[in-house]
C-alpha positions as CSV (number, residue, x, y, z in Angstrom):
1,X,-22.9,-30.5,-58.1
2,X,-22.4,-26.8,-57.6
3,X,-19.2,-25.5,-55.9
4,X,-19.7,-22.2,-54.3
5,X,-16.8,-20.6,-52.4
6,X,-15.4,-24.1,-51.5
7,X,-18.8,-25.5,-50.4
8,X,-20.4,-28.1,-52.6
9,X,-24.2,-28.2,-53.0
10,X,-26.0,-31.1,-54.5
11,X,-29.8,-31.0,-55.1
12,X,-31.2,-34.5,-54.4
13,X,-34.7,-33.6,-55.7
14,X,-37.7,-32.0,-53.9
15,X,-36.4,-30.4,-50.7
16,X,-33.3,-32.7,-50.4
17,X,-29.8,-31.5,-50.5
18,X,-26.3,-32.8,-49.8
19,X,-23.9,-30.1,-48.7
20,X,-20.2,-30.8,-48.3
21,X,-17.8,-28.4,-46.7
22,X,-14.8,-28.4,-44.4
23,X,-14.7,-32.2,-44.2
24,X,-18.4,-32.5,-43.2
25,X,-21.2,-34.0,-45.3
26,X,-24.6,-32.7,-44.4
27,X,-27.9,-34.1,-45.8
28,X,-31.2,-32.2,-45.6
29,X,-34.6,-33.9,-46.1
30,X,-33.4,-36.8,-48.4
31,X,-36.3,-38.2,-50.3
32,X,-36.5,-40.5,-53.4
33,X,-32.7,-40.6,-53.8
34,X,-31.3,-41.5,-57.1
35,X,-29.4,-44.7,-57.5
36,X,-26.1,-42.8,-57.5
37,X,-26.9,-41.8,-53.9
38,X,-27.8,-45.2,-52.6
39,X,-25.7,-47.1,-50.0
40,X,-23.3,-44.2,-49.4
41,X,-24.0,-44.0,-45.6
42,X,-21.6,-41.0,-45.6
43,X,-23.6,-38.4,-43.6
44,X,-21.9,-36.6,-40.8
45,X,-25.1,-34.7,-40.1
46,X,-28.7,-35.2,-41.3
47,X,-31.3,-32.4,-40.8
48,X,-35.0,-33.2,-41.0
49,X,-37.4,-30.3,-41.2
50,X,-40.7,-32.1,-40.4
51,X,-42.4,-35.5,-40.3
52,X,-44.2,-35.6,-43.7
53,X,-43.2,-38.6,-45.8
54,X,-41.4,-36.5,-48.4
55,X,-39.1,-35.1,-45.8
56,X,-38.7,-37.8,-43.3
57,X,-38.2,-40.9,-45.4
58,X,-36.8,-43.9,-43.5
59,X,-36.1,-45.8,-46.7
60,X,-33.9,-42.9,-47.9
61,X,-32.3,-42.3,-44.5
62,X,-31.0,-45.8,-44.5
63,X,-28.9,-44.9,-47.5
64,X,-27.2,-41.9,-45.9
65,X,-27.0,-42.5,-42.2
66,X,-24.0,-44.4,-40.7
67,X,-22.5,-45.0,-37.3
68,X,-20.9,-41.5,-37.3
69,X,-24.1,-39.7,-38.2
70,X,-25.8,-37.1,-36.0
71,X,-29.5,-36.4,-36.8
72,X,-31.1,-33.1,-36.0
73,X,-34.9,-33.2,-36.5
74,X,-38.0,-31.4,-35.6
75,X,-39.3,-32.9,-32.4
76,X,-42.4,-34.3,-34.1
77,X,-40.1,-36.6,-36.1
78,X,-38.5,-38.4,-33.1
79,X,-41.1,-41.2,-32.8
80,X,-40.4,-42.1,-36.4
81,X,-36.6,-42.4,-36.1
82,X,-36.4,-45.3,-33.8
83,X,-35.3,-47.7,-36.5
84,X,-32.5,-45.5,-37.8
85,X,-29.1,-46.5,-36.4
86,X,-27.4,-43.1,-36.0
87,X,-24.7,-42.0,-33.6
88,X,-27.1,-39.6,-31.9
89,X,-30.5,-37.8,-32.5
90,X,-31.5,-34.3,-31.4
91,X,-35.1,-33.0,-31.4
92,X,-35.4,-29.3,-31.9
93,X,-38.0,-26.6,-32.1
94,X,-37.9,-23.1,-33.6
95,X,-35.4,-21.0,-31.7
96,X,-33.2,-23.8,-30.6
97,X,-29.4,-23.5,-31.3
98,X,-27.0,-26.4,-30.9
99,X,-23.5,-27.4,-32.0
100,X,-23.3,-30.8,-33.7
101,X,-19.9,-32.2,-34.6
102,X,-18.5,-28.6,-34.5
103,X,-21.2,-27.3,-36.8
104,X,-23.6,-24.6,-35.5
105,X,-27.2,-25.5,-36.2
106,X,-30.2,-23.2,-35.6
107,X,-33.8,-24.4,-35.9
108,X,-36.0,-21.7,-37.3
109,X,-39.8,-21.3,-37.9
110,X,-41.4,-22.8,-40.9
111,X,-45.2,-22.7,-41.3
112,X,-48.1,-21.9,-43.6
113,X,-50.0,-18.6,-43.2
114,X,-52.9,-19.3,-45.6
115,X,-52.9,-23.1,-45.9
116,X,-53.6,-26.0,-43.5
117,X,-50.6,-28.3,-44.3
118,X,-47.9,-26.9,-42.0
119,X,-49.6,-25.1,-39.0
120,X,-47.4,-23.0,-36.8
121,X,-48.5,-25.0,-33.8
122,X,-46.8,-28.1,-35.1
123,X,-43.3,-26.5,-34.6
124,X,-42.0,-27.8,-37.9
125,X,-38.7,-26.1,-38.7
126,X,-36.3,-24.8,-41.2
127,X,-32.5,-24.7,-40.5
128,X,-29.6,-22.4,-40.6
129,X,-26.2,-24.1,-40.3
130,X,-22.8,-22.6,-40.6
131,X,-19.9,-24.2,-42.5
132,X,-16.9,-22.5,-44.0
133,X,-18.0,-19.2,-42.4
134,X,-21.1,-19.4,-44.5
135,X,-24.7,-19.3,-43.0
136,X,-26.8,-21.6,-45.1
137,X,-30.6,-21.4,-44.7
138,X,-32.9,-24.3,-45.7
139,X,-36.4,-22.9,-45.3
140,X,-38.3,-26.2,-45.0
141,X,-41.9,-26.1,-46.1
142,X,-43.1,-22.6,-45.4
143,X,-44.9,-19.5,-46.6
144,X,-43.4,-16.0,-46.3
145,X,-43.3,-15.4,-42.5
146,X,-42.0,-12.5,-40.4
147,X,-39.3,-14.7,-38.8
148,X,-37.4,-14.6,-42.1
149,X,-36.5,-11.0,-41.3
150,X,-33.8,-12.0,-38.8
151,X,-31.9,-14.8,-40.4
152,X,-29.1,-13.0,-42.4
153,X,-28.0,-16.0,-44.5
154,X,-25.3,-16.1,-47.1
155,X,-27.2,-18.8,-49.0
156,X,-30.9,-19.6,-48.9
157,X,-32.7,-22.7,-50.2
158,X,-36.3,-21.7,-50.8
159,X,-39.5,-23.6,-51.8
160,X,-41.2,-22.3,-55.0
161,X,-43.9,-24.8,-56.1
162,X,-47.0,-23.3,-54.6
163,X,-49.8,-25.6,-53.3
164,X,-48.1,-26.6,-50.0
165,X,-45.6,-23.8,-49.9
166,X,-44.9,-20.4,-51.5
167,X,-45.4,-19.9,-55.2
168,X,-42.4,-18.7,-57.3
169,X,-43.6,-15.1,-57.0
170,X,-44.2,-15.4,-53.3
171,X,-40.8,-17.0,-52.7
172,X,-39.1,-14.3,-54.7
173,X,-40.9,-11.6,-52.7
174,X,-39.8,-13.3,-49.5
175,X,-36.2,-13.4,-50.7
176,X,-36.2,-9.8,-51.9
177,X,-38.0,-8.3,-48.9
178,X,-37.2,-10.5,-45.9
179,X,-34.5,-13.1,-46.3
180,X,-32.1,-11.0,-48.4
181,X,-29.3,-13.6,-48.8
182,X,-25.9,-12.1,-49.0
183,X,-24.7,-14.3,-51.9
184,X,-27.1,-16.8,-53.3
185,X,-30.6,-18.3,-53.5
186,X,-31.4,-21.8,-54.6
187,X,-35.0,-22.8,-55.5
188,X,-36.4,-26.2,-54.3
189,X,-39.6,-28.1,-53.7
190,X,-40.5,-28.7,-57.4
191,X,-40.2,-31.5,-59.9
192,X,-41.3,-34.4,-57.6
193,X,-44.7,-34.0,-56.1
194,X,-45.8,-30.5,-57.3
195,X,-44.1,-27.8,-59.3
196,X,-41.9,-27.8,-62.3
197,X,-38.7,-26.2,-63.5
198,X,-40.8,-23.3,-64.8
199,X,-41.4,-22.4,-61.2
200,X,-37.6,-22.3,-60.6
201,X,-37.1,-20.1,-63.7
202,X,-39.9,-17.7,-62.6
203,X,-38.3,-17.5,-59.2
204,X,-34.9,-16.7,-60.8
205,X,-36.5,-14.0,-62.9
206,X,-38.2,-12.3,-60.0
207,X,-35.3,-12.3,-57.5
208,X,-33.4,-9.1,-57.5
209,X,-31.3,-9.0,-54.4
210,X,-28.9,-11.8,-55.1
211,X,-27.7,-14.4,-57.5
212,X,-30.0,-17.4,-58.2
213,X,-28.6,-20.8,-59.0
214,X,-30.9,-23.5,-60.4
215,X,-29.4,-26.9,-59.7
216,X,-29.7,-30.1,-61.7
217,X,-30.8,-33.1,-59.7
218,X,-28.1,-35.6,-58.8
């Protein structure tokens, strides 16, 4: 767990995070949760970036979703969430802005520019959500894209593994030239399917505009 200005960040592996702040517990793309995260059912909000199995995992959602949980997911996910017993479910597309349990959530573009895995036409998303006066950006599965210029986050979680997303060098370039987080960047999308901690370390070496925090999986 990493406490940053009163907001706690836990990396759950791959693209998964648990963010706790201001009495709210927010999960993003939980996948292959460790035993310590099982049967908690403590999510106030769950954000799901797209419908690939390593981002929308019903087996993992059942460990975090409870009767008080609001799910916000890319619209392509909705037909796979019917068996999840949440309080409410919202489908979103890039550009959508909603308030969920008092938390401002923005869906932003996430797509590949030179690969076929995440086409722009699918309307897969990343998210910006605001807690504790902090804009937190979860990029989802994406390459460097022009839409990153207009996000202005304090904290950015960025994929670094290559293959399906940006390489460490490309991710650092996106952070330095487009995303420009005010405070912090956190690498993700490594150590499970593709990518290693070496990618996270390369990313940290190349990022110049903000602090980089590599998190241990919990």
